[in-house]
C-alpha positions as CSV (number, residue, x, y, z in Angstrom):
1,X,-18.2,7.0,4.3
2,X,-15.5,4.9,2.6
3,X,-14.3,8.6,1.2
4,X,-13.5,9.3,4.2
5,X,-11.3,6.1,4.7
6,X,-9.2,7.1,1.8
7,X,-8.5,10.5,2.3
8,X,-7.7,9.5,5.9
9,X,-5.1,6.4,3.9
10,X,-4.1,7.9,2.0
11,X,-2.5,11.3,4.2
12,X,-0.7,9.0,6.0
13,X,0.6,6.9,3.4
14,X,2.3,10.6,3.0
15,X,3.2,10.8,6.0
16,X,4.7,6.9,5.9
17,X,7.2,8.2,2.3
18,X,8.0,11.1,4.8
19,X,8.6,9.2,7.7
20,X,10.4,6.5,6.2
21,X,12.8,8.9,3.9
22,X,13.9,10.3,7.4
23,X,14.0,6.4,9.0
24,X,15.7,4.9,6.2
25,X,18.9,7.6,6.0
26,X,20.0,5.8,9.5
27,X,19.8,1.8,9.2
28,X,19.6,-1.1,5.5
29,X,16.5,-0.6,4.5
30,X,15.3,-4.2,4.9
31,X,15.9,-3.9,8.8
32,X,13.7,-0.7,8.7
33,X,11.5,-2.6,7.2
34,X,11.2,-5.6,9.7
35,X,10.5,-2.6,12.6
36,X,8.0,-0.8,10.4
37,X,6.1,-4.6,10.3
38,X,7.0,-5.2,14.4
39,X,5.1,-1.8,15.3
40,X,2.4,-2.1,12.5
41,X,1.8,-5.8,14.2
42,X,0.9,-4.5,17.7
43,X,-1.1,-1.5,16.9
44,X,-3.1,-3.3,14.5
45,X,-3.6,-6.8,16.7
46,X,-4.2,-4.0,19.7
47,X,-6.8,-3.0,17.3
48,X,-8.2,-6.3,16.2
49,X,-9.2,-7.1,20.1
50,X,-9.8,-3.9,21.5
51,X,-13.3,-4.0,18.9
52,X,-13.3,-7.4,19.4
53,X,-12.9,-8.9,16.1
54,X,-11.0,-11.2,16.9
55,X,-14.1,-13.3,17.4
56,X,-14.6,-13.4,13.6
57,X,-11.4,-15.8,12.6
58,X,-13.7,-18.7,13.0
59,X,-15.5,-17.2,10.3
60,X,-12.6,-17.5,8.0
61,X,-12.5,-19.6,5.2
62,X,-9.3,-21.5,3.8
63,X,-9.6,-19.3,0.8
64,X,-9.8,-15.9,2.1
65,X,-6.9,-17.3,4.6
66,X,-5.2,-17.9,1.6
67,X,-5.9,-14.7,-0.4
68,X,-5.3,-12.7,3.0
69,X,-1.3,-14.5,2.8
70,X,-1.3,-13.2,-0.7
71,X,-2.1,-10.0,0.1
72,X,1.3,-9.9,2.4
73,X,3.7,-11.3,0.6
74,X,2.5,-9.0,-2.0
75,X,2.6,-6.9,0.9
76,X,5.8,-6.9,2.4
77,X,7.1,-7.5,-1.2
78,X,6.1,-4.0,-2.0
79,X,7.4,-2.1,1.1
80,X,11.0,-4.3,0.7
81,X,11.2,-2.4,-2.8
82,X,9.3,0.9,-1.5
83,X,12.1,1.4,1.3
84,X,14.9,-0.2,-0.8
85,X,13.6,2.9,-3.1
86,X,13.3,5.6,-0.3
87,X,16.6,5.1,1.0
88,X,18.0,5.2,-3.1
89,X,15.4,7.8,-4.6
90,X,13.6,11.1,-3.3
91,X,10.9,10.7,-1.6
92,X,8.5,13.1,-3.8
93,X,9.5,11.4,-6.6
94,X,9.7,7.9,-4.9
95,X,5.9,8.2,-3.9
96,X,5.2,9.0,-7.0
97,X,6.0,6.5,-9.0
98,X,4.7,4.3,-6.3
99,X,1.3,5.5,-7.0
100,X,1.5,3.3,-10.6
101,X,-0.1,1.2,-7.8
102,X,-3.3,3.1,-8.6
103,X,-3.0,2.4,-12.3
104,X,-2.1,-1.6,-12.0
105,X,-4.9,-1.5,-9.5
106,X,-7.6,-0.4,-12.3
107,X,-6.5,-3.1,-15.2
108,X,-6.1,-5.7,-12.9
109,X,-9.6,-5.2,-11.0
110,X,-10.8,-5.0,-14.9
111,X,-9.2,-7.7,-15.8
112,X,-9.4,-10.2,-13.2
113,X,-12.6,-9.1,-10.7
114,X,-14.7,-8.0,-13.9
115,X,-15.3,-4.6,-12.7
116,X,-16.5,-1.8,-14.7
117,X,-14.4,0.6,-17.0
118,X,-16.2,3.4,-17.8
119,X,-15.2,6.9,-19.7
120,X,-14.0,8.0,-16.0
121,X,-11.9,5.3,-15.2
122,X,-9.7,4.9,-17.7
123,X,-8.3,8.3,-17.9
124,X,-8.3,8.7,-14.8
125,X,-5.6,5.6,-14.9
126,X,-4.3,7.2,-18.2
127,X,-3.4,10.7,-15.5
128,X,-2.5,8.8,-12.9
129,X,0.2,7.0,-15.2
130,X,0.9,10.0,-16.9
131,X,1.9,11.9,-14.1
132,X,3.5,10.0,-12.3
133,X,6.1,8.9,-15.9
134,X,6.4,12.7,-15.8
135,X,8.0,13.4,-12.3
136,X,10.5,10.0,-12.5
137,X,11.8,12.0,-16.8
């Protein structure tokens, strides 16, 4: 089931790039990120309340909250840089360069999380990196 969610995430990420590129033509990229964040806030909190997941908030540890906070900071910075890049560059090239996050994730997962590294993982990371750099240059 995680594969289906992963494919859906990739599809909607592609739409994100296209819609964002069209949106930042008219306004400052930072304002676009702020507006996007507001819309996401309404969507996600609505989902939390609709599914009843709000009750789980009491079970969240301070350590878990810290890592969610750090993730939010990283996401915010990623979006700010992504939208600025979209405003200045071609969507296909910006999105491709952004996919280097996959290679960074593989590397960080190995180094920080101790996830196993095999031939397929290494080759996937190298191919993603090569493809992104090929489009960039």
